[in-house]
N, C-alpha and C positions, 0 to 999 in steps of 0.2 A: 755273403750278403744274401739274406733270404728273399728280399724283394725281387731279385733277378731270376728266381725260379718260376718259370711260366706255367708249370703244370696245374696248380690249383686255380690260377686266374683265368687260364685259357678254358678250363672246364666250366667255370662259372660264366664266362662270356658266351660259350656255345650253348649252355643250358638256358641262359636268359634269352638269347635270340630264338631258341627253339620254342620256348614258352610264348614269346611275343608273336612269332609267326603262326603258331597253331591255335592260340586262344584269343589274343587281342585283335589281330587283323581281321578274322572272319566276323567278329562282333561289330567292328567298326564298319565293315563293308556291307553288312546286312541292315544297317540303319536306314530307315526310309524317312524322307523329309515330308512333312505334312502338306507343304505348299510347293507343288511342282511348278517350275517356271513354264509359263504359257508361251507358245510361239507367236512371234510378232507377225502382223499382217504385212503384205507387201505394199499396200496402199498407204500413202502419206495421210496423216490425220488432217481433217478439214479444220482450218483455223479461221475464226472470224476476226475482223478488224476491231480494235479496241475503241469503243466510243467513250471519249473522255467527258465526264460530266461538266467540267468547267471550261471546255474549249468551244 
């Protein structure tokens, strides 16, 4: 049964992981986001009471 011979499939698996780790991962990690998240202030925002126009 030729599908039980692991040598060609193991080589393909190792080679594909090698390509993934050397080419794809650094490209993804070097991506910069245009909008960096801003740090939130420690003060709570000032909220005004709602003036209902019909009340």
